[in-house]
C-alpha positions as CSV (number, residue, x, y, z in Angstrom):
1,M,17.7,-10.3,0.1
2,R,20.4,-7.6,-0.2
3,V,21.9,-6.8,-3.6
4,T,24.7,-4.3,-4.5
5,V,23.8,-2.7,-7.9
6,H,26.8,-1.6,-10.1
7,S,25.0,-0.3,-13.2
8,E,21.8,1.2,-14.5
9,K,21.1,-1.9,-16.5
10,Q,21.4,-4.1,-13.3
11,Y,19.1,-1.7,-11.5
12,L,16.5,-1.9,-14.2
13,D,16.8,-5.7,-14.4
14,I,16.1,-5.9,-10.6
15,I,13.1,-3.6,-10.9
16,R,11.6,-5.7,-13.6
17,Q,12.0,-8.8,-11.5
18,T,10.8,-7.4,-8.2
19,W,8.4,-4.6,-9.0
20,R,5.5,-6.4,-7.2
21,E,7.4,-6.6,-4.0
22,N,8.6,-4.2,-1.3
23,C,11.9,-2.9,-2.5
24,F,14.1,-0.5,-0.5
25,Y,17.6,0.9,-1.0
26,A,20.2,2.8,1.0
27,V,20.1,6.5,0.5
28,Y,23.9,6.7,1.3
29,S,26.5,4.2,0.3
30,E,29.0,2.6,2.6
31,Y,31.7,4.7,0.9
32,Q,29.9,7.9,1.7
33,K,29.4,6.9,5.3
34,D,33.0,5.8,5.8
35,C,34.5,8.9,4.1
36,K,31.8,11.3,5.4
37,V,31.2,12.5,1.8
38,Y,27.6,13.3,1.0
39,D,25.7,14.6,-2.1
40,T,22.1,14.7,-1.0
41,I,19.7,15.4,1.9
42,Y,16.8,13.0,2.2
43,L,13.5,14.1,3.8
44,E,10.2,12.4,4.3
45,Q,7.0,12.7,6.4
46,D,4.1,10.3,6.6
47,Y,0.7,11.9,6.7
48,L,-2.8,10.8,7.6
49,S,-4.0,11.8,4.1
50,L,-2.6,12.5,0.7
51,E,-4.4,15.8,0.6
52,R,-2.4,17.0,3.6
53,A,0.8,15.7,2.0
54,N,-0.1,17.7,-1.1
55,R,-0.6,20.9,0.8
56,D,2.9,20.6,2.4
57,Y,4.3,19.6,-1.1
58,D,3.1,23.0,-2.5
59,I,4.5,24.9,0.5
60,F,7.9,23.2,0.4
61,L,8.4,23.3,-3.3
62,S,7.6,27.0,-3.5
63,F,10.0,27.7,-0.6
64,L,12.8,25.8,-2.4
65,K,12.2,27.2,-5.8
66,L,12.4,30.8,-4.5
67,R,15.9,29.9,-3.3
68,G,16.9,28.3,-6.6
69,I,16.7,24.8,-5.3
70,L,15.1,22.1,-7.5
71,P,14.7,18.9,-5.5
72,R,14.1,15.4,-6.8
73,V,10.7,14.3,-5.5
74,Y,9.1,10.8,-5.5
75,F,5.5,9.8,-4.7
76,S,5.8,7.0,-2.1
77,G,2.8,5.1,-3.5
78,R,0.6,6.0,-0.5
79,R,0.4,9.2,1.6
80,S,3.8,10.8,1.4
81,Y,6.6,12.2,-0.8
82,H,10.3,11.5,-0.7
83,Y,12.5,14.6,-1.1
84,F,16.1,14.7,-2.2
85,I,18.1,17.9,-2.0
86,D,21.1,17.2,-4.2
87,F,24.4,19.1,-4.2
88,P,28.0,18.4,-5.3
89,P,29.8,15.8,-3.2
90,L,31.1,17.4,0.0
91,K,33.0,16.2,3.0
92,I,30.7,17.0,5.9
93,I,31.6,16.3,9.5
94,N,28.6,16.0,11.9
95,F,26.3,15.6,9.0
96,K,23.2,14.7,11.1
97,E,23.5,17.7,13.3
98,K,24.0,20.1,10.4
99,V,21.0,18.8,8.5
100,K,18.9,19.1,11.6
101,T,19.9,22.7,12.0
102,W,19.1,23.4,8.4
103,V,15.7,21.7,8.6
104,K,14.7,24.0,11.4
105,T,14.6,26.8,8.8
106,L,12.1,25.0,6.6
107,P,8.4,25.9,6.5
108,I,7.1,22.4,7.1
109,S,8.0,19.5,9.4
110,F,9.6,16.2,8.6
111,D,10.0,12.9,10.4
112,V,12.7,13.5,13.0
113,D,14.0,9.9,12.6
114,V,14.7,10.5,8.9
115,I,16.5,13.9,9.2
116,G,20.3,13.3,8.7
117,D,20.0,9.5,9.2
118,T,22.9,8.1,7.1
119,G,21.6,4.6,7.5
120,R,18.2,5.5,6.0
121,M,16.5,3.1,3.6
122,T,13.8,4.3,1.2
123,R,11.4,2.8,-1.3
124,V,12.9,2.0,-4.7
125,P,11.4,4.1,-7.6
126,G,9.5,1.8,-9.9
127,S,8.5,-0.6,-7.2
128,M,4.9,-1.1,-5.9
129,H,3.6,-0.1,-2.5
130,E,2.2,-3.3,-0.8
131,T,-0.9,-1.5,0.6
132,T,-2.2,0.6,-2.2
133,K,-0.7,-1.3,-5.2
134,L,0.4,2.1,-6.5
135,F,4.0,2.7,-7.7
136,C,6.7,4.8,-6.2
137,V,7.4,7.2,-9.1
138,P,9.1,10.6,-9.7
139,V,6.7,13.5,-9.8
140,N,6.8,17.2,-10.6
141,S,3.4,18.1,-9.3
142,P,1.1,16.8,-6.5
143,V,-0.6,13.5,-7.1
144,N,-4.4,13.7,-7.5
145,P,-5.9,11.6,-4.6
146,K,-9.0,10.8,-6.7
147,S,-6.9,9.1,-9.3
148,C,-5.4,6.7,-6.7
149,V,-6.8,3.2,-6.4
150,D,-6.8,3.2,-2.7
151,L,-8.7,1.3,0.0
152,E,-8.6,4.1,2.5
153,G,-11.9,5.8,1.9
154,V,-11.8,6.4,-1.9
155,K,-14.9,4.9,-3.6
156,I,-13.9,3.4,-6.9
157,P,-15.9,1.0,-9.1
158,E,-13.5,-1.5,-10.6
159,I,-13.8,-4.7,-12.5
160,M,-11.4,-7.5,-11.7
161,P,-9.7,-8.1,-15.1
162,N,-8.5,-11.7,-14.5
163,A,-11.5,-13.1,-12.7
164,P,-13.1,-15.6,-15.1
165,F,-16.5,-15.2,-13.6
166,G,-16.4,-11.5,-14.3
167,M,-17.3,-10.5,-10.7
168,M,-17.3,-6.7,-10.2
169,L,-15.6,-5.1,-7.3
170,R,-18.6,-2.8,-7.2
171,D,-17.6,0.0,-4.8
172,L,-14.4,-0.4,-3.0
173,K,-15.0,1.6,0.1
174,A,-13.2,1.3,3.4
175,D,-15.6,3.0,5.7
176,T,-13.5,4.6,8.5
177,H,-16.4,5.4,10.8
178,S,-15.8,4.1,14.3
179,G,-18.4,1.8,15.7
180,I,-21.2,-0.2,14.0
181,Q,-23.5,1.5,11.5
182,A,-27.2,1.4,11.7
183,K,-28.8,-2.0,11.1
184,E,-30.6,-0.6,8.0
185,E,-27.3,0.4,6.4
186,I,-25.8,-3.0,7.0
187,E,-28.8,-4.7,5.4
188,T,-28.5,-2.3,2.4
189,T,-24.8,-3.0,2.2
190,K,-25.5,-6.7,1.9
191,E,-28.0,-6.3,-1.0
192,G,-26.2,-3.3,-2.6
193,G,-23.0,-5.2,-3.1
194,I,-20.4,-3.1,-1.3
195,I,-17.6,-5.6,-0.7
196,P,-16.1,-5.6,2.8
197,P,-12.6,-3.9,2.7
198,C,-10.8,-7.1,3.9
199,I,-12.4,-9.1,1.0
200,A,-11.7,-6.4,-1.6
201,S,-8.1,-6.1,-0.4
202,I,-7.4,-9.8,-0.6
203,M,-9.0,-10.1,-4.0
204,K,-7.1,-7.2,-5.5
205,I,-3.8,-8.6,-4.2
206,A,-4.6,-12.1,-5.5
207,V,-5.6,-10.8,-8.9
208,N,-2.5,-8.6,-9.2
209,T,0.0,-11.2,-7.9
210,G,-1.7,-14.6,-8.5
211,K,-1.0,-15.5,-4.9
212,C,-3.2,-15.8,-1.8
213,E,-2.1,-16.8,1.7
214,H,-3.8,-19.7,3.5
215,H,-6.0,-17.7,6.0
216,A,-6.9,-15.2,3.2
217,R,-8.1,-18.1,1.0
218,L,-10.3,-19.4,3.8
219,H,-11.7,-15.9,4.4
220,V,-12.4,-14.9,0.8
221,G,-13.4,-18.5,-0.2
222,T,-16.1,-18.6,2.4
223,Y,-17.3,-15.1,1.5
224,L,-17.6,-16.1,-2.2
225,L,-19.4,-19.3,-1.4
226,R,-22.0,-17.5,0.7
227,T,-22.5,-14.6,-1.6
228,E,-21.7,-15.7,-5.2
229,G,-21.8,-19.5,-5.0
230,K,-19.4,-22.4,-5.6
231,E,-18.7,-21.6,-9.2
232,A,-17.5,-18.1,-8.4
233,A,-15.3,-19.3,-5.6
234,Y,-13.8,-22.0,-7.8
235,N,-13.1,-19.5,-10.7
236,F,-11.4,-17.1,-8.3
237,F,-9.0,-19.8,-7.0
238,K,-8.5,-20.9,-10.6
239,S,-6.8,-17.6,-11.3
240,M,-4.1,-18.4,-8.7
241,T,-0.6,-19.5,-9.9
242,D,-0.7,-22.7,-7.8
243,F,-4.2,-23.7,-8.8
244,N,-5.0,-27.4,-8.6
245,H,-8.4,-28.6,-9.7
246,Q,-8.8,-31.6,-7.3
247,T,-7.4,-29.6,-4.3
248,T,-9.7,-26.7,-5.0
249,I,-12.8,-28.9,-5.3
250,Y,-11.9,-30.7,-2.0
251,N,-11.3,-27.5,-0.1
252,L,-14.5,-25.8,-1.2
253,Q,-16.5,-29.0,-0.4
254,W,-14.8,-29.1,3.1
255,L,-15.8,-25.4,3.7
256,M,-19.4,-26.1,2.8
257,E,-19.7,-29.4,4.8
258,H,-18.2,-27.8,7.9
259,D,-20.4,-24.6,7.5
260,W,-17.2,-22.6,7.7
261,H,-17.6,-18.9,8.6
262,C,-15.4,-15.9,7.7
263,Y,-13.0,-14.7,10.3
264,V,-14.5,-12.1,12.7
265,C,-13.0,-8.6,12.4
266,S,-10.7,-8.9,15.4
267,R,-9.1,-12.1,14.0
268,A,-8.9,-10.6,10.5
269,K,-7.0,-7.7,11.9
270,E,-4.6,-10.0,13.8
271,L,-3.9,-11.9,10.6
272,G,-3.2,-8.7,8.7
273,M,-6.2,-9.0,6.3
274,C,-7.9,-5.8,7.3
275,P,-6.6,-2.8,5.3
276,L,-7.9,-0.3,7.9
277,E,-5.2,0.9,10.3
278,G,-5.3,1.5,14.0
279,G,-8.7,1.3,15.6
280,K,-10.7,2.1,12.4
281,V,-13.5,-0.3,11.5
282,C,-15.9,-0.6,8.6
283,T,-19.7,-1.0,8.5
284,Y,-19.3,-4.8,8.7
285,Y,-17.7,-4.6,12.2
286,P,-17.5,-6.8,14.4
287,S,-18.1,-9.6,11.9
288,I,-19.0,-9.8,8.2
289,N,-20.8,-13.0,9.0
290,W,-23.7,-10.9,10.4
291,S,-24.5,-9.7,6.9
292,L,-24.1,-13.0,5.1
């Protein structure tokens, strides 16, 4: 859905309605592109870690401040910052080439596809990042990685506030080690209560949004049945916005009667349920069923 915003009130109304969704906006208006009149330079770079992004943040901001430039900076909600270098509206021919030339003088690198791109879209401040459930917000200092509820290696005990059965997400930890961990560690994980990253991710999204996709319901429902029991699985689905008592009882009974198993890791990745990117795997790889 594309919406043209004409006022601050309309912008705030849209944010209130869509803050849980991916929201993006055009950095440059159609008028600016048609008339070649610009008032900002937008820069961004994705990093493998927030710590690396913070290092470059300090370098870049120090460089700009020494030159009397105070940029607008937004935390993306994940592992990068969005930089806006504002200036009075200017008619600029060959905008992209001129921005590229200027960027070469900077002390850090930026995404080459973003530099001078007049068709660039960026995340709307005030909206939530779909992966981390953190907000895109304006900042004036680096974000503390330890304060981010993040499934990319940060270990955070957290209680699910809306789960009636009070289940604890004991230690959300996406183990990024490649390969399978020692058998002893897998057995300890089973008893120690470290929830698989895919299950933790699905449950966090479901609790925050009240929604859960079909395959995700099968996956987490089976996991809860095998680890916490029927009541826990029922209460989890009861927190969904489309909860139906009869349907939930029928579905849980069907899963038990058919001895349904959780999806293996390769299938979970195909269905987009694994929060680990690329070839990264957790201690439950290649299947969480091995530890159930």
